[in-house]
N, C-alpha and C positions, 0 to 999 in steps of 0.2 A: 177293286184293288185292296180295300181294307179287309175284305173277307179272306182274300188269298194270303195276306200278311198275318192275319189273326190265325189262320189255319197253320201257317208256317211256325208261328210261335208255339202253338199247341204241340206241333210235331217235335219241335226242339225240346220242349219241356218233357215230353214223353220219352225222348231218346236218352235223357240223362241217366247216368248210372255211376258205378264206382269210380270211373275215370274223372268225373267231375270233382269228387272228393279228393282224388289224388292231386288234381291241379290246385285245389284250395290248400292242401297241406304243403305242397311244394312252394307255393307263393308265400304262405304264412311263415315258413321256416327259412326262406331264402336269406342268406347273409349279405347279399349284394343288392342289386337293383333288378326290377322286373322290366325287361326291355321288349316292347312290342314292335314287330316289323310287319309291314304290309305295303302294297302298292296299289295305285288306283283307288277305287271305292273302298277296298279293304284297308288301305292306308288311312283314309279319313275315319273309318270306324275305329281303327287302332288309336288314333289321336283322341277320340272321344272317350274310349275306355281308359286311356292313360289319365285323362283329365278327371274322370270319376275317381280313379284310384288315388290320385294325388290329393284330391279333396278329402279323402278318408285317411290320409296319412300313410298310404302305401307307397313306398319309394319306387317310382316307375317313370319311364320316359319312352318316347317314340324314336325309333331309328329308321330312317328311310333306307331301304335296301340298296337303291342305286347310289346314294351318297355313301353308304357303308363301303361299297366296293371302291370308293375313291378316297378312302382315308378315315372315314368316320367309325370304322371298326375299332379304332383306337380307344373309344370310350368304353368298350366292353372289357370286363375283368373276369377272372376265373370264377368268382363267387356269384356272377350274375345269372339270371334265368331269362332265356330268350323265348318269347312266344311269337311264332311266325303265323300269320293269318293269310290263308290262301284258299279260295273256294275250290280250285282245281288241284291244289297240292303240287303243281308243276310250274309255278311262277319262276322263271329263269333267274331274275334278279335275286330272289331269296335263295334259290338253290346254289347260286354261285358264292354266297357268303358262308355256306356250311363248312368248307374246308378250313377257313380261317377261324370260325367259331370253335371248331373241334381243336385246332391247335392252341387257341387261347384257353380252352378248358371250361367254357361256359356251358350250361345245360340248355339243350334245345328242345322246346315243346312246341306244339302246333295246334291250330284250330283250322280244320279243313272241311271241305264239303264232299270229299270223295275218298273212299278207303283204298288201300293198296297203292297209294301214290308214292312218288319218290320222297316227298317231304315227310309223310308218315313213317316211311322206312328209316329215315335219318333221325327221327325224333325219339326222345326218351318216352314221351307219352303224347297221344293225339286225341283231342276231342273232335269226333267226326259228327258233323251235323247232318241231319237227313236231307235227302234230295227233295226239293220243293219247286213249285212252279213260280217263276218270277211274275211280277204283276203286269209286265208289258213286253210285247214282241218276243214271246216265248222265253228263251233263256238269255236273250241279248242284253237286257238292262238289269243289272244287279239291284234288286229291291227286296224281295222276300228273304233272300239269302243274307243280305247285309243287315236286315232287321233282326234276324235270328242271331247273328254274331254280336250285334250291339247288345241285345238282351242278355246273351250269354256272358258278355264282359261285365255288365252291370251285376249280374247274379254272382259272378266270382268276387267282385269287389265287395258286394254287401255281405256275402258269406264270410269273408275274411274279417270285415269290420265287426260283424256280430260276434265272431269267435274271439276277437280282441276286446270285446266289451266297449266298443267305440261309442261315445255319448254325444249328445248335442253340444255339450260344453267343449269336447274335443274338436267337434266340427267347427265351432266358432273360432277356434284358434287359427284355422286355415282360411277363415273368411272374415277378416277384421273390418273390411270396408263394405260400403253399400248397405241397403236395407236389411239384407239377410244377416250381415255381420252385426248390425245394430240389434237386431232381434235376439241374437245369441250372446251378445257380450255387453251391451250398454246397460249399466246399472243406474239405479236411482241416484246414487252418489255422484254419477257422472253428469247429471243434469240439474241437480238441486242447487239452491242458493245456500251458502254456508258461511261460517265465520261472521264477519261484520255485515254481510248481506242477508243473513238469516233474520227473519222477521219474528221477534218474540218480545214479551215483557214478563216480569216477575209477578207471581201471585201477589195480590195486595196492591197492584198498581191502580191508579185512578183512570177514569175514562180519558182525561186530558193527556196523561202520559201514554196511554194506549193509542190515542188518536195521533199523537206526535210520531210514534213508531210507525203507524200505518201510512202517514204522509211521507215520512223519510224513506220507507221501504214499501213501495206500492205493490204488494204481493196479493192483494185481495183479502188480507186478514193478518192476524198475528196469532202465534202460539202462546199459551200461558203456561209458564213453567214454575216449579218450586225452586227453593234455594239450591237444590242439587241438580238443577237443569232437567228434572223429570217432567215429561209432558203431562199436564192435567186438564187442559182444555184448549179451545180456540175461540177467537172472537173475530167475526168476519165483517166485511163491508155491509152485508145485509143486516147483521145484528146491530150495527151502528145506526143505520137508517131507521130500523124499527124502534130503537131506543129514543132517537130524536123525535120521532113522530108522536111519542107519548107525552111530550111537553112536560117532562119531569123537572121540577126546580133544582137548580144547582147540579145539573146532570154531569158536568165535567168533573165534579168532586167525588162522584160515585165510584165504588170499587168494581173493577171489571169482572172479578170472580163471580159476582151475582148475576151477570148477564152472559157469561160464556157458555159454550156448548161443551159439556163434559163428555169424556170418553169419545173423542172425535175419531173420524176415519184417518188413519195414519198409514205411512208407507215405511218399510224398512230400507235403510240405505243400501243394504247388500242384495236387495231383490232386483231381478231384471226389470228394466223399465217396460219392456214389451209385455211382460206378465202382468204388470200393474195396469197397463192399458186394457188387457183382456179381462182381468178379474176384478178390478176395482174402479178404475176411472170411468169406464163406460156405464157402470151401474149406478153412479151417483152424480147428481147435479151440483157439483162442488167445483169451485174455481181454483182452490189451492189446498194443498195437503201438507201437514207437518211431517217431517221425516225423523224417524227415531233409529237408535241402534238397538242391539240385543238387550240392553239394560233399560230401555225406555227413556234414554236421554234424548232430548230434542236437539238434533245435530244439523237440521236444515229445513228448508221450505222448498217445495216444488209446486210450480203453478201449471195450470192447464196449458198456458202458452209455451212452457218449456217442453212439454210433450209434443206440441204441434211443431215447434222448431226442430225437434229431433228427427222428424219425419216418420215417426211411429204411428201417427194418427191417420195416415192416408189409407 
């Protein structure tokens, strides 16, 4: 089965020509919506193509041809582009919508599996897919043909998206929820502790003052900042344990600057949290990170637990 469908996809790829580019241009310049119509298995494929296009910001939707004949044709406007999908090109439900589509003034295009069909003759342009062997029971079970159509729809959507310079940030706008949306939109500033929750002390603070901040805000450490809130170092729980193990007299009166880690690993508040997971968090055995802005002001703290709670560490 897989070999048959792979062969079908290769045949579809080899059959593409100038008409494919015409479709891309027509969809890209359409002033209305792209409306896909199909019935049966072709209808399901149309719905998947529409879902892909919508996720890429292409204004499109699916219109069931049978429902169209009972009033749903009213959603079509003169500016719309109709793409009818029919392997035979003779699907009666689709053909019966053509007079109304013509009166409305929308443009009719088609994706079909047989040339010289009625649907091709009624269309402005037709993408004609090659004849292929279905994967089961001869030609009775749509499989190879629907796989070709699905791939063709994806190719159209991606070609248009590339032409429009569609980026992953644009993609994130249409996927705000779930793990995918978080990867594309969630920033460090969205998960960090800030304001009164930010764990930091001023340069020149004593170990006692630092310990008080660490107890009040259990983040795994504190950031050390100068009078202008610029980050200059960090002092962690581990640093505190190592200091106490040295049995230094009057340790609580010592200045934290002498024991802090200078030039610590920090995160920018505007960075994507997922990029931090990939490029920074996974490479360092650190439990918390100071967060800075573009001017190196310490504006927050983000802990390992904050990344875990965000769902990005799975």
